[in-house]
C-alpha positions as a printed Julia matrix, in Angstrom:
808×3 Matrix{Float64}:
   0.0     0.0     0.0
   1.19    3.49   -0.75
   1.96    5.54    2.38
  -1.09    7.5     3.54
  -1.62   11.16    2.64
  -2.82   13.55    5.33
  -3.59   16.81    3.59
  -6.94   18.52    4.38
 -10.15   16.91    3.21
 -11.59   18.14   -0.09
  -8.46   19.86   -1.37
  -5.69   19.0    -3.77
  -2.03   19.46   -2.97
  -0.43   21.31   -5.87
   3.05   22.38   -6.84
   3.05   24.78   -9.74
   6.53   26.19   -9.3
   8.13   23.75  -11.78
  11.6    23.9   -10.32
  14.46   22.3   -12.27
  14.24   18.58  -11.6
  17.92   18.1   -10.79
  18.5    21.3    -8.84
  20.03   21.23   -5.37
  17.81   20.44   -2.39
  17.49   24.04   -1.17
  16.11   25.08   -4.56
  13.97   22.02   -5.14
  12.4    21.86   -1.69
  12.42   25.57   -0.87
   9.17   27.53   -0.76
   5.78   26.9     0.82
   3.24   24.14    0.45
   0.14   25.19   -1.49
  -3.39   23.78   -1.68
  -6.34   24.36   -4.01
 -10.03   23.37   -3.81
 -10.48   19.87   -5.13
 -12.92   19.02   -7.88
 -11.39   15.64   -8.62
 -12.76   12.2    -8.03
  -9.58   11.12   -6.3
 -10.07   13.48   -3.38
 -13.13   11.59   -2.26
 -10.88    8.74   -1.23
  -8.2    10.79    0.44
  -9.55   10.3     3.95
 -11.89    7.4     3.5
 -12.01    4.12    1.64
  -8.79    3.52   -0.26
  -9.03    0.89   -3.04
  -5.26    0.45   -3.52
  -4.17   -3.13   -2.84
  -0.91   -3.78   -1.0
   1.59   -6.29   -2.35
   1.46   -9.65   -0.56
   4.8   -11.32    0.08
   3.79  -14.66    1.45
   5.4   -17.57   -0.33
   7.77  -15.6    -2.52
   4.94  -14.19   -4.65
   2.87  -11.07   -4.74
  -0.25   -9.71   -6.41
   1.56   -6.88   -8.19
   1.81   -7.72  -11.88
   5.2    -7.33  -13.49
   5.56   -4.47  -15.95
   6.2    -5.55  -19.51
   8.15   -3.8   -22.23
   4.97   -3.34  -24.31
   2.99   -1.74  -21.49
   1.65    1.72  -22.2
   4.06    4.42  -21.07
   3.15    7.94  -20.09
   4.63   10.69  -22.26
   4.59   13.23  -19.42
   7.18   13.11  -16.62
   5.81   11.17  -13.69
   5.51   12.93  -10.32
   4.51   11.55   -6.94
   2.45   13.09   -4.15
   4.13   12.13   -0.88
   3.59   12.61    2.84
   7.17   12.99    4.05
   7.08   11.61    7.6
   4.71    8.75    6.86
   6.71    7.64    3.84
   9.99    7.78    5.79
   8.38    5.54    8.4
   7.12    3.04    5.83
  10.38    2.93    3.85
  12.49    2.28    6.93
  10.04   -0.22    8.4
   9.73   -2.18    5.17
  13.17   -1.89    3.57
  15.78   -1.12    6.24
  16.05   -4.65    7.58
  19.45   -4.14    9.24
  18.36   -0.97   11.06
  21.19    1.31    9.9
  18.86    3.98    8.41
  20.21    3.22    4.94
  18.78    1.2     2.04
  21.47   -1.0     0.53
  21.82   -4.25   -1.4
  22.42   -6.07    1.88
  18.94   -5.18    3.15
  16.43   -8.01    2.72
  13.28   -5.97    2.09
  11.04   -6.48   -0.98
  12.69   -3.52   -2.74
   9.3    -2.38   -4.03
   6.97    0.41   -2.96
   3.87    2.04   -4.42
   3.66    5.82   -4.49
   0.59    7.87   -5.32
   0.89    9.94   -8.48
   0.49   13.7    -8.29
  -1.78   13.91  -11.34
  -4.36   11.7    -9.6
  -3.93   13.48   -6.26
  -2.55   10.26   -4.85
  -5.37    7.98   -6.03
  -3.46    6.06   -8.66
  -0.13    4.54   -7.78
   3.06    3.54   -9.49
   5.65    1.09   -8.19
   9.23    2.13   -7.65
  11.6    -0.77   -7.49
  15.18   -1.54   -6.63
  17.86   -0.47   -4.2
  18.87    2.65   -6.1
  15.38    4.13   -6.47
  14.37    3.33   -2.89
  17.6     4.69   -1.4
  17.19    7.84   -3.5
  13.61    8.1    -2.22
  14.84    7.91    1.37
  17.48   10.55    0.65
  14.96   12.9    -0.98
  12.56   12.51    1.94
  15.34   13.34    4.41
  16.24   16.44    2.42
  12.6    17.51    2.24
  12.36   17.12    6.02
  15.49   19.26    6.41
  13.66   22.05    4.6
  10.56   21.75    6.77
   8.38   20.08    4.16
   5.55   17.83    5.33
   4.28   16.98    1.85
   6.06   17.13   -1.48
   5.48   16.58   -5.14
   8.5    14.53   -6.15
   9.68   14.05   -9.72
  10.39   10.44  -10.58
  13.44   11.71  -12.45
  15.12   12.45   -9.09
  14.77    8.78   -8.19
  16.04    7.48  -11.54
  18.7    10.14  -12.02
  21.86    9.06  -13.77
  24.07    8.07  -10.8
  27.16    9.8   -12.18
  25.24   13.04  -12.6
  23.63   12.65   -9.19
  26.86   12.02   -7.29
  28.71   14.81   -9.1
  25.82   17.19   -8.4
  25.71   16.26   -4.72
  29.45   16.81   -4.37
  29.33   20.19   -6.09
  26.24   21.66   -4.47
  25.94   19.8    -1.15
  29.05   18.01    0.08
  31.53   20.88   -0.33
  29.18   23.21    1.51
  28.67   20.71    4.35
  32.45   20.32    4.77
  33.16   24.07    4.82
  34.22   25.58    8.14
  35.22   28.99    9.51
  37.05   29.81   12.71
  35.26   32.88   14.05
  32.33   33.74   16.29
  29.85   32.12   13.9
  31.79   28.95   13.18
  33.48   28.09   16.48
  30.84   25.7    17.79
  31.16   23.46   14.74
  34.92   23.6    14.22
  35.83   23.11   17.89
  34.08   19.74   18.01
  36.86   17.13   18.0
  35.95   13.42   17.85
  39.62   12.61   18.58
  39.53   14.4    21.96
  39.73   11.74   24.69
  40.21   14.1    27.67
  36.53   14.26   28.58
  36.41   18.06   28.23
  34.03   19.17   25.51
  34.1    22.93   26.05
  35.92   24.62   23.16
  39.47   25.91   23.47
  41.33   27.98   20.9
  45.05   28.66   20.74
  46.04   31.98   19.15
  49.62   32.45   17.87
  52.03   34.85   19.5
  52.15   38.19   17.72
  48.43   38.37   16.86
  46.98   40.52   19.69
  44.0    41.71   17.64
  43.03   38.12   16.93
  43.36   37.14   20.59
  41.17   40.06   21.63
  38.61   39.12   18.97
  38.2    35.65   20.45
  38.06   37.0    24.0
  35.22   39.25   22.84
  33.46   36.22   21.35
  33.84   34.45   24.7
  32.24   37.41   26.47
  29.4    37.72   23.97
  28.68   33.98   23.96
  29.17   32.82   27.56
  27.27   29.58   26.87
  30.25   28.41   24.79
  32.63   28.45   27.78
  35.33   29.32   25.25
  38.87   29.12   26.6
  41.23   31.5    24.74
  44.96   30.77   25.07
  47.94   32.56   23.48
  50.83   30.36   22.33
  54.49   31.15   23.13
  56.83   32.51   20.42
  58.09   28.96   19.7
  54.89   26.91   19.79
  56.37   23.69   18.37
  58.77   22.98   21.23
  58.23   19.23   21.92
  58.08   19.65   25.71
  55.51   22.41   25.42
  53.42   20.51   22.88
  53.37   17.45   25.13
  52.15   19.67   27.98
  49.06   20.43   25.9
  48.03   16.78   25.57
  45.46   17.09   28.36
  44.12   20.4    27.12
  43.78   20.06   23.35
  42.28   22.81   21.26
  41.81   24.23   17.8
  44.57   26.45   16.4
  43.61   29.86   15.09
  43.95   30.33   11.33
  44.01   33.29    8.97
  41.28   35.91    9.18
  40.29   38.84    6.99
  38.91   42.28    7.76
  35.41   42.89    6.41
  32.91   45.72    6.67
  30.18   44.97    9.22
  27.66   47.21    7.44
  28.12   50.01    9.95
  31.29   51.44    8.46
  33.48   49.4    10.83
  36.1    46.78   10.03
  35.72   43.47   11.86
  37.61   40.18   11.68
  36.02   37.21    9.95
  37.38   33.7     9.44
  38.41   32.65    5.94
  36.4    29.54    4.93
  38.14   26.22    4.35
  37.15   22.61    3.71
  37.8    19.76    6.16
  38.14   16.08    5.18
  35.05   15.08    7.15
  33.96   12.41    9.66
  36.43   12.39   12.62
  38.75   14.84   10.83
  37.12   18.17   11.64
  40.04   20.54   11.1
  42.22   21.88    8.28
  44.64   19.21    7.04
  47.76   19.59    4.93
  47.84   17.12    2.05
  44.1    16.46    2.18
  43.62   20.14    1.35
  45.7    19.87   -1.82
  43.52   17.14   -3.31
  40.36   18.81   -2.01
  41.46   22.01   -3.77
  41.72   20.15   -7.08
  38.08   19.14   -6.73
  37.09   22.65   -5.73
  38.79   24.06   -8.83
  36.93   21.61  -11.08
  33.66   22.77   -9.48
  34.51   26.46   -9.78
  35.16   27.23   -6.08
  38.4    29.1    -6.78
  38.16   31.52   -3.86
  37.49   28.71   -1.39
  40.64   26.91   -2.58
  42.56   30.21   -2.49
  41.56   30.71    1.15
  43.12   27.37    2.07
  46.46   28.56    0.67
  46.06   31.71    2.8
  45.73   29.46    5.85
  48.91   27.57    4.89
  50.81   30.86    4.55
  49.52   31.81    8.01
  50.6    28.44    9.48
  54.12   28.7     8.06
  54.45   32.22    9.49
  53.12   31.5    12.98
  53.52   27.75   13.54
  56.71   27.2    11.52
  55.23   24.71    9.06
  52.06   23.63    7.29
  50.65   21.5    10.07
  49.46   17.93    9.83
  46.18   19.37   11.12
  45.09   22.55   12.88
  44.91   21.1    16.41
  47.34   21.65   19.27
  48.58   18.03   19.24
  49.77   18.47   15.6
  52.13   21.4    16.31
  55.31   19.32   15.91
  54.59   17.68   12.59
  53.67   18.45    9.03
  52.58   16.3     6.05
  53.64   15.77    2.4
  54.35   19.18    0.81
  52.08   20.33   -2.03
  51.91   24.1    -1.49
  53.67   25.23   -4.69
  51.54   23.22   -7.09
  48.4    24.1    -5.14
  49.19   27.82   -5.34
  50.09   27.72   -9.04
  46.96   25.75   -9.95
  44.83   28.35   -8.16
  46.82   31.29   -9.57
  46.1    30.09  -13.1
  42.35   30.23  -12.41
  42.15   33.55  -10.56
  40.12   36.43  -12.0
  42.31   38.17  -14.58
  40.84   41.59  -13.88
  43.47   42.35  -11.21
  46.67   40.61  -12.21
  48.8    42.74   -9.91
  46.88   41.54   -6.86
  47.13   37.98   -8.16
  50.9    38.36   -8.41
  51.1    39.7    -4.84
  49.1    36.73   -3.63
  51.3    34.21   -5.47
  54.38   36.01   -4.15
  53.22   35.43   -0.55
  52.62   31.76   -1.3
  56.02   31.21   -2.96
  57.81   33.11   -0.18
  56.1    30.86    2.39
  57.02   27.75    0.41
  60.69   28.8     0.28
  60.7    29.29    4.05
  59.08   25.9     4.58
  61.57   24.29    2.18
  64.65   25.67    3.96
  63.5    25.46    7.59
  61.66   22.11    7.43
  62.37   19.87    4.46
  66.09   20.42    3.84
  66.94   21.21    7.46
  67.94   18.65   10.07
  66.6    16.36   11.41
  64.58   15.74    8.24
  67.57   16.21    5.95
  70.2    13.48    5.79
  73.31   15.5     4.84
  75.26   12.42    3.74
  72.88   11.44    0.92
  71.01   14.72    0.48
  67.71   12.87    0.84
  64.93   14.34    2.96
  62.9    12.25    5.37
  59.72   12.38    7.39
  61.27   12.88   10.83
  59.23   15.18   13.11
  60.02   16.17   16.67
  57.77   15.03   19.49
  57.63   13.31   22.86
  55.46   10.57   24.26
  52.45    8.75   22.84
  50.44   10.53   20.1
  47.27   11.65   21.92
  44.98   11.88   18.89
  44.83    8.13   18.23
  42.05    5.86   19.41
  42.39    4.8    23.04
  43.45    1.2    22.35
  45.58    1.86   19.26
  48.95    1.25   21.01
  47.81   -1.27   23.62
  49.59   -4.21   21.95
  52.83   -2.19   21.84
  52.63   -0.93   25.42
  51.53   -4.17   27.14
  55.01   -5.81   27.32
  56.51   -2.64   28.83
  53.66   -2.31   31.3
  54.14   -5.92   32.42
  57.88   -5.32   32.75
  57.21   -2.5    35.24
  54.29   -4.27   36.94
  51.8    -1.59   35.89
  48.57   -1.4    33.98
  48.79   -0.06   30.43
  47.11    3.17   31.55
  49.49    3.68   34.49
  52.53    2.91   32.35
  51.34    5.33   29.65
  51.01    8.15   32.16
  54.46    7.55   33.66
  56.1     7.14   30.25
  54.51   10.35   28.99
  55.59   12.4    32.02
  59.16   11.08   31.78
  59.15    9.11   35.04
  59.86    5.9    33.12
  62.57    5.84   30.44
  62.35    3.29   27.61
  64.77    4.06   24.73
  63.35    1.29   22.54
  59.88    2.76   22.93
  61.26    6.22   22.13
  62.59    4.79   18.88
  59.25    3.18   18.11
  57.35    6.44   18.55
  59.96    8.36   16.53
  59.05    6.15   13.57
  55.35    6.24   14.43
  55.32   10.05   14.33
  57.18    9.9    11.02
  54.54    7.54    9.62
  51.84   10.04   10.58
  53.79   12.89    9.03
  54.05   10.88    5.8
  50.25   10.77    5.61
  50.42    6.99    5.17
  49.45    5.96    8.67
  49.89    3.07    8.81
  51.66    0.61    6.5
  54.18   -2.23    6.74
  56.25   -0.2     4.28
  57.2     2.11    7.15
  57.02   -0.23   10.14
  59.76    0.71   12.67
  61.87    2.51   10.04
  59.98    5.44    8.57
  62.11    8.19   10.14
  65.2     6.68    8.46
  63.73    6.49    4.96
  64.31    8.91    2.15
  60.96    8.05    0.62
  60.5     8.3    -3.13
  57.29   10.28   -2.71
  58.95   13.0    -0.6
  61.87   13.34   -3.02
  59.45   13.7    -5.94
  57.44   16.34   -4.09
  60.55   18.37   -3.25
  61.74   18.15   -6.87
  58.36   19.62   -7.84
  58.81   22.36   -5.2
  62.17   23.29   -6.69
  60.89   23.36  -10.27
  57.73   25.26   -9.31
  59.63   27.9    -7.31
  62.16   28.36  -10.11
  59.4    28.59  -12.72
  57.38   31.11  -10.69
  60.45   33.3   -10.1
  61.35   33.24  -13.8
  57.89   33.55  -15.35
  55.98   35.7   -12.85
  58.56   37.69  -10.88
  61.02   38.68  -13.63
  63.65   36.28  -12.28
  64.02   38.11   -8.96
  62.19   37.4    -5.72
  62.87   39.18   -2.43
  62.3    37.27    0.81
  60.85   39.43    3.57
  61.06   37.04    6.53
  64.47   36.36    8.02
  65.59   32.73    8.29
  68.64   30.59    7.49
  69.19   29.36    3.93
  70.49   25.79    3.92
  73.77   25.17    2.05
  73.77   23.64   -1.42
  74.76   21.03   -2.31
  74.29   19.42    1.11
  77.09   17.55    2.83
  77.94   16.59    6.43
  80.59   19.31    6.43
  78.35   22.11    5.17
  75.64   21.19    7.67
  78.06   21.04   10.61
  78.03   24.78   11.32
  74.57   26.37   10.81
  75.8    29.69   12.24
  77.68   30.32    8.99
  74.64   29.83    6.75
  73.34   32.68    4.62
  70.27   34.6     5.74
  67.17   34.81    3.58
  67.19   38.61    3.49
  70.81   38.83    2.35
  70.11   38.36   -1.38
  67.41   37.99   -4.02
  66.2    34.57   -5.11
  66.99   33.63   -8.73
  65.42   30.88  -10.82
  68.77   29.41  -11.84
  69.53   28.31   -8.25
  66.23   26.47   -7.96
  66.62   24.71  -11.29
  70.1    23.59  -10.21
  68.62   22.23   -6.99
  65.99   20.34   -8.99
  68.58   18.87  -11.37
  70.76   17.82   -8.44
  67.78   16.18   -6.71
  66.93   14.25   -9.86
  70.46   12.9    -9.74
  70.21   11.65   -6.15
  66.77   10.17   -6.85
  68.29    8.15   -9.69
  71.3     7.24   -7.56
  69.53    6.13   -4.4
  65.9     5.37   -5.33
  65.79    4.05   -8.92
  66.22    0.28   -9.35
  66.99   -0.53  -12.97
  66.57   -4.29  -12.65
  63.15   -3.96  -11.04
  62.04   -0.98  -13.19
  60.73    0.83  -10.11
  61.64    3.55   -7.63
  62.11    2.52   -3.99
  62.6     4.24   -0.63
  66.2     4.5     0.57
  67.16    3.64    4.15
  69.71    6.29    5.21
  70.79    4.29    8.27
  71.21    0.86    6.67
  72.38    2.57    3.47
  70.36    0.44    1.08
  67.05    0.48   -0.73
  63.95   -0.69    1.1
  62.39   -3.07   -1.42
  58.74   -2.5    -0.52
  56.92   -1.9    -3.82
  54.86    1.28   -3.39
  52.55    2.97   -5.87
  54.06    6.3    -4.81
  56.85    5.46   -7.26
  54.5     6.93   -9.87
  54.62   10.31   -8.13
  57.85   10.82  -10.08
  55.68   11.08  -13.2
  53.47   13.7   -11.56
  56.59   15.67  -10.57
  58.29   15.18  -13.92
  61.59   13.85  -12.54
  61.52   10.52  -14.42
  63.16   10.26  -17.81
  61.14    9.1   -20.82
  62.87    5.72  -20.6
  62.19    5.38  -16.87
  58.56    6.3   -17.47
  58.23    3.66  -20.18
  59.74    1.02  -17.88
  57.44    2.03  -15.02
  54.37    1.68  -17.21
  55.35   -1.39  -19.21
  56.88   -3.41  -16.36
  55.57   -2.12  -13.02
  52.1    -0.61  -13.47
  50.5    -4.06  -13.71
  51.76   -4.86  -10.21
  49.44   -2.23   -8.74
  46.48   -2.19  -11.13
  43.45   -4.1    -9.87
  39.77   -4.03  -10.7
  39.09   -0.83   -8.73
  42.19    1.16   -9.67
  45.63    1.29   -8.06
  46.38   -0.36   -4.72
  48.85    1.27   -2.33
  51.42   -1.5    -2.55
  51.8    -5.03   -3.83
  50.5    -8.07   -1.99
  53.99   -9.58   -2.01
  55.5    -6.53   -0.33
  52.79   -6.4     2.31
  53.41  -10.01    3.32
  51.15  -12.56    4.93
  48.27  -11.32    7.09
  47.31  -13.13   10.3
  45.78  -12.46   13.7
  49.19  -11.4    14.95
  49.9    -9.38   11.8
  46.67   -7.58   10.81
  45.99   -5.51    7.73
  47.28   -1.94    7.56
  45.07    0.57    5.77
  47.8     1.95    3.46
  48.79   -1.5     2.17
  47.33   -3.94   -0.34
  44.37   -4.26   -1.13
  43.36   -0.68   -0.26
  43.07    2.18   -2.73
  43.19    5.85   -1.82
  42.29    8.97   -3.82
  45.75   10.65   -3.6
  47.44    7.7    -5.28
  44.86    7.63   -8.07
  44.97   11.35   -8.84
  48.77   11.52   -8.8
  48.99    8.58  -11.21
  46.34   10.0   -13.58
  48.1    13.35  -13.8
  51.54   11.77  -14.14
  50.51    9.39  -16.9
  48.83   12.19  -18.82
  51.92   14.38  -18.39
  54.09   11.8   -20.17
  51.56   11.17  -22.94
  49.96    7.97  -21.63
  46.42    9.35  -21.61
  44.72    6.02  -22.37
  46.33    4.45  -19.3
  45.21    7.42  -17.2
  41.66    7.09  -18.55
  41.58    3.36  -17.85
  42.71    3.84  -14.26
  40.26    6.7   -13.73
  37.45    4.54  -15.13
  38.29    1.73  -12.72
  38.24    3.97   -9.66
  35.09    5.86  -10.64
  33.34    2.58  -11.45
  34.1     1.39   -7.93
  32.87    4.66   -6.45
  29.69    4.67   -8.54
  28.7     1.08   -7.75
  29.13    1.79   -4.03
  27.05    4.96   -4.42
  24.29    3.05   -6.23
  24.24   -0.01   -4.0
  24.87    1.55   -0.58
  22.58    4.54   -0.2
  24.92    7.12   -1.75
  28.02    6.32    0.3
  31.28    8.15   -0.49
  33.95    6.75    1.87
  37.52    7.65    2.78
  39.04    4.6     1.03
  38.19    1.32   -0.7
  39.25   -2.28   -0.83
  39.95   -2.09   -4.57
  40.23   -5.84   -5.05
  36.86   -6.67   -3.53
  35.29   -3.36   -4.64
  34.11   -2.68   -1.11
  34.04    0.24    1.28
  33.45   -2.23    4.13
  37.09   -2.6     5.12
  38.51   -4.54    8.04
  41.77   -2.59    8.46
  42.63   -0.39   11.44
  40.32    2.58   12.0
  37.67    0.96    9.75
  36.39    3.49    7.23
  35.28    7.11    7.41
  32.36    8.8     5.67
  30.03    5.8     5.95
  28.24    6.57    9.22
  25.24    8.66    8.2
  21.48    8.36    8.47
  19.19    8.34    5.43
  21.18   10.76    3.28
  24.95   11.31    2.84
  25.76   14.83    3.98
  29.47   15.24    3.3
  30.96   12.32    1.43
  34.67   12.48    2.24
  36.97   15.32    1.19
  39.54   13.79   -1.12
  37.18   11.07   -2.36
  34.78   13.81   -3.47
  37.68   15.46   -5.27
  38.78   12.22   -6.93
  35.33   11.81   -8.46
  35.18   15.33   -9.85
  38.76   15.21  -11.14
  38.33   11.67  -12.48
  35.31   12.67  -14.54
  37.49   15.14  -16.45
  39.52   12.16  -17.72
  36.56   10.17  -19.04
  35.19   10.4   -22.55
  31.43   10.72  -23.03
  31.18    7.0   -23.75
  33.18    6.1   -20.65
  31.0     8.34  -18.51
  27.87    6.64  -19.84
  29.36    3.22  -19.15
  30.25    4.17  -15.58
  26.66    5.4   -15.12
  25.36    1.94  -16.08
  27.9     0.34  -13.72
  29.63   -1.48  -16.54
  32.58   -3.45  -15.18
  35.99   -2.3   -16.44
  36.67   -5.84  -17.66
  33.53   -5.7   -19.77
  34.15   -2.16  -21.02
  37.84   -2.58  -21.86
  37.89   -6.33  -22.44
  40.71   -8.59  -21.32
  43.79   -7.29  -23.12
  46.49   -9.85  -23.8
  49.22   -7.53  -22.53
  47.33   -6.35  -19.44
  47.83   -8.48  -16.35
  46.22   -6.67  -13.44
  47.49   -7.53   -9.98
  44.64   -9.65   -8.74
  43.84  -13.31   -8.77
  41.47  -15.21  -11.05
  39.16  -15.57   -8.06
  39.05  -11.8    -7.63
  38.44  -11.39  -11.35
  35.52  -13.81  -11.15
  34.14  -11.73   -8.3
  34.35   -8.68  -10.54
  31.54  -10.01  -12.68
  29.27  -10.93   -9.8
  26.31   -8.96   -8.57
  27.41   -6.32   -6.02
  25.16   -7.98   -3.45
  27.38  -11.05   -3.57
  30.46   -8.91   -3.02
  28.84   -7.09   -0.15
  27.69  -10.3     1.5
  31.15  -11.79    1.1
  32.68   -8.69    2.66
  30.27   -8.85    5.56
  31.16  -12.54    6.01
  27.53  -13.58    6.22
  27.09  -17.28    6.89
  24.03  -17.82    4.72
  24.62  -18.8     1.09
  24.19  -16.12   -1.56
  22.7   -16.9    -4.93
  24.82  -15.43   -7.72
  22.85  -13.85  -10.55
  23.86  -13.69  -14.2
  27.23  -12.12  -14.88
  27.75   -8.84  -16.64
  29.69  -10.53  -19.4
  26.73  -12.56  -20.65
  25.04   -9.91  -22.75
  24.45   -6.18  -23.02
  21.01   -6.73  -21.58
  22.56   -8.0   -18.38
  23.83   -4.5   -17.7
  20.29   -3.19  -17.57
  19.31   -5.97  -15.15
  22.25   -5.25  -12.88
  21.59   -1.53  -12.49
  18.28   -0.74  -14.16
  17.72    2.25  -11.94
  20.3     4.27  -13.86
  18.35    3.92  -17.11
  16.36    7.03  -16.32
  14.66    7.33  -19.7
  12.74    4.06  -19.29
  10.22    5.07  -16.66
   8.14    1.95  -17.02
  10.74   -0.79  -16.67
  12.48   -0.44  -13.3
  12.69   -4.16  -12.6
  15.44   -5.38  -10.27
  16.95   -8.83  -10.32
  18.52   -8.74   -6.83
């Protein structure tokens, strides 16, 4: 039975505004409900006898006749008249069998519901069928409720919308907005919420950098004007990244102030206002370093240039006041950074700025390049990150004690032996170790590498286990090569080959050596001379030489990390080797060898995995999966490979990889209520991962609100690589193996069993991932016929309103 309608007796509910069908929710559901006097037959049944017959699911049959291809089809777009709350209740009661407030292929409901048509005032009904249509219905109802609607006229086209168009639209008009934050009086309540805070204190605390008295006074005024916040305003010391000081903040964590701008308050006065920025989402509710780079690429695709520009402004502010672009803008991140992307981020944005004021654009880029030069000299090529003997840079942050932002039990298995040794509980030992009462040099070494892993952004992976701080990683060398080329190019092309540095800091010697690094007091100062492009191009050429010397392995046709302590390559095969293509530091021959010999090691059904299965090693109860190892796929690795392959002329390979990843994203979106997660198991095509931390971006009710920052960006960027035909194929959830065929020279890095799973119904994959004990019937494979595609995901065939049959 269709959900009951409760509008007043004797009237019709009408919607004559004819909003664009695929507009954003605020446009589509905005406005008031309107009624008119009814003169229709259907109204007589609105609050009395209702002749509609419900489907009967007794012995696997029902009274609802199946629609046939020759059935009469309406020429006008179909619209439904819906009572929002009642329909939400019925949908969840009937279809959400696992109680997670989502409609997915793993739910065991009938996947069929009758809705009253608007043209009949709800008297006649039409069946909507299948996971995709029903989950879209639930999402639309939740959005209508958000906008205060009790009844709606809903276009069927919103339920059958092409899934690629729908996801891209939601990212552009909904997700980015939901992930946008500001640190000021209006945004503090949202940004101060920290799911990683385990101290028990929930009242907000903000740390303001030394040398910003106006900003400190602004926040004190906010605290006075909003006493209910209980806002604690603290001013940091001149050197806020001192490890002892940072450790002292572990029990009083807080948000770090970011850049602000002066705006007119409408009364002729200038007031401070936070510059908006985008957070990754889920438990990561602050500005992050390398996340922001990939997020900015998505923002640029969607036209949010000023929002991306503001994030660079925050990075300039962080370098000035906190000494580095921070891992994240919380007090416990003050000692460490993340992979450096500032120069490319700034140049990408600069190229899309409004051309009406080029002088202002140049001033803005100048600030960004000046900040990047300071970060380069004071962080990346300065000790302890620099290894003067090889000239390789490493992830090697300062810090003391146990990282406080991790989950409570994350280090229990590491700490237990030490706790037993001292006859203490793990909690007691942790407290004494953190305050320095107990000394454990081996544990100090462990946490040195653990902090380095977190600074690398790849936390965690067996690639870096107990050695990360000693590794000159190939990804970091490639990024610094790009820094050097970008800085040199900007100086030459934008600043007439001369750039003055305004902040005073030490310039590291070049080329590096143990002797030149032995006496920092003799180093040049930044204000002593102008920066020239020639120096930066020499640095880049020299770095390319040490990358080839220490990281390139000719026999294996792959780049590897170099262990500066053991003085040998670490032979873990990592997909970050392809970052050299993004940076442009590989020769044409090296590129060809990477693609012809090594790409197949990482390419699986859903894109590129982080590392090879062989390098990861055997997984067991004592050696569990790590989330940055095989079989997991992450957006940064995909985007870097796409751009790098295109840069060297291998566009078809870039398109194939983009297709694989977007196919995986789209099938998850279709089959799991619009989910957009942090990462995927790219072999099993599943967001339901069993690695540490689980997954982010999947815990929502009824409608996805945010997606996940860099996954949103990967979708928008990935679509720019697809041809029209590829985009259509992704929208019909056509498997990459069906679309591309099995090429004789392509040997993706997954087993025949995994390939067989690629052609199964997504329900089978989901059930297998969930490890359900009951047997799952496998439907026809995609490879059988073109018609099978329509049976697998019929909901995406939006033009065929009368044939939404589902075979699940």
